[in-house]
C-alpha positions in Angstrom: -127.0 -94.2 93.0 -124.0 -92.1 92.5 -124.6 -88.4 91.6 -121.7 -88.0 89.2 -120.1 -84.6 88.6 -117.0 -83.8 86.6 -114.2 -81.3 86.6 -115.9 -79.6 83.6 -119.2 -79.4 85.6 -117.5 -77.7 88.5 -115.6 -75.3 86.3 -118.6 -74.5 84.1 -118.2 -71.3 82.2 -116.2 -69.6 85.0 -113.1 -71.7 85.8 -112.4 -71.9 89.5 -108.7 -71.5 89.1 -108.1 -74.7 91.1 -106.0 -77.5 89.7 -107.7 -80.6 88.3 -106.3 -82.5 91.3 -107.9 -80.2 93.8 -111.2 -80.3 92.1 -111.0 -84.1 91.9 -110.4 -84.3 95.7 -113.4 -82.0 96.3 -115.6 -84.2 94.1 -114.4 -87.3 96.0 -115.3 -85.6 99.3 -118.8 -84.7 98.1 -119.3 -88.3 96.9 -119.6 -89.2 100.5 -123.1 -87.6 100.5 -124.3 -90.0 97.7 -125.7 -92.7 100.0 -127.7 -90.1 102.0 -129.1 -88.6 98.8 -130.0 -92.0 97.4 -131.7 -93.0 100.7 -133.8 -89.7 100.5 -134.6 -90.3 96.8 -133.1 -87.0 95.7 -133.6 -86.7 91.9 -130.4 -87.1 89.9 -130.4 -83.7 88.4 -131.0 -82.0 91.7 -128.3 -84.1 93.5 -125.8 -83.2 90.8 -126.6 -79.5 91.0 -126.3 -79.5 94.8 -122.8 -81.2 94.5 -121.7 -78.8 91.7 -122.6 -75.7 93.9 -121.0 -77.4 96.9 -117.8 -77.9 95.1 -117.7 -74.3 93.9 -118.4 -73.2 97.5 -115.5 -75.2 98.8 -113.2 -74.0 96.1 -114.2 -70.4 96.6 -113.4 -70.7 100.3 -110.0 -72.1 99.4 -109.1 -69.3 97.0 -106.1 -67.1 97.6 -104.5 -69.4 100.2 -107.7 -69.6 102.3 -108.4 -65.9 102.2 -111.4 -66.4 100.1 -112.7 -64.6 97.0 -111.6 -61.0 96.3 -114.3 -58.6 97.4 -112.6 -55.3 96.6 -109.7 -54.1 94.5 -108.1 -50.8 94.0 -105.0 -49.6 92.2 -103.5 -46.4 90.8 -100.4 -47.0 93.0 -102.4 -47.3 96.2 -102.8 -51.0 95.5 -105.3 -52.6 97.8 -107.1 -55.9 97.9 -109.8 -57.1 100.2 -110.6 -60.8 100.5 -113.8 -62.3 101.9 -111.6 -64.2 104.4 -113.4 -65.9 107.2 -115.3 -62.8 108.1 -118.4 -64.4 106.5 -117.7 -67.6 108.4 -117.0 -71.0 107.0 -120.6 -72.0 106.7 -122.8 -72.1 103.6 -123.6 -68.4 104.0 -120.0 -67.5 103.3 -120.4 -67.8 99.5 -123.2 -67.4 97.0 -122.7 -71.0 96.0 -123.1 -72.1 99.6 -126.3 -70.1 99.7 -127.6 -72.1 96.7 -126.7 -75.4 98.4 -128.6 -74.3 101.5 -131.7 -73.5 99.3 -131.6 -76.7 97.2 -130.5 -79.3 99.8 -133.7 -79.6 101.7 -132.6 -83.2 102.4 -129.6 -82.0 104.4 -127.1 -84.5 103.0 -124.6 -82.1 101.6 -125.5 -79.2 103.9 -124.6 -81.3 106.9 -121.2 -82.2 105.4 -120.4 -78.5 104.8 -121.8 -77.2 108.0 -119.5 -74.6 109.7 -119.1 -76.9 112.7 -118.2 -79.9 110.7 -114.5 -79.0 111.1 -114.0 -79.1 107.3 -111.4 -76.8 105.8 -110.3 -76.9 102.2 -107.4 -74.7 101.2 -105.0 -74.6 98.3 -101.4 -75.2 99.1 -98.8 -74.2 96.5 -95.5 -72.6 95.9 -94.9 -69.1 97.3 -95.1 -66.4 94.7 -93.0 -63.9 96.7 -90.0 -62.3 95.1 -86.9 -61.3 96.9 
């Protein structure tokens, strides 16, 4: 049984800032866990929620060219910005969404896919925004 999620599900009330194409690719990646979840009889609503949080986790890790979500900002001409980066690692504990996946996915289907040693990296690649 496919656990179908959509771009609208992933964006929810807080858009990720990722393009529809990027979100579609993440959804496709997460669909590879469907057979495992079906075999373990994961309820549809639980499976969908796990995949939504997993998508948000991946997209958060990929924000700002792979630097992660903004954790601190300053201004008043001393402009400063701190990103989560890889300091928190690449595993599920690196984002709040990943933490939710870890709690909900007691079946291990999506968690195994997103494990920090799985060699998975998702980053946004786009045009440079630097000005000369």
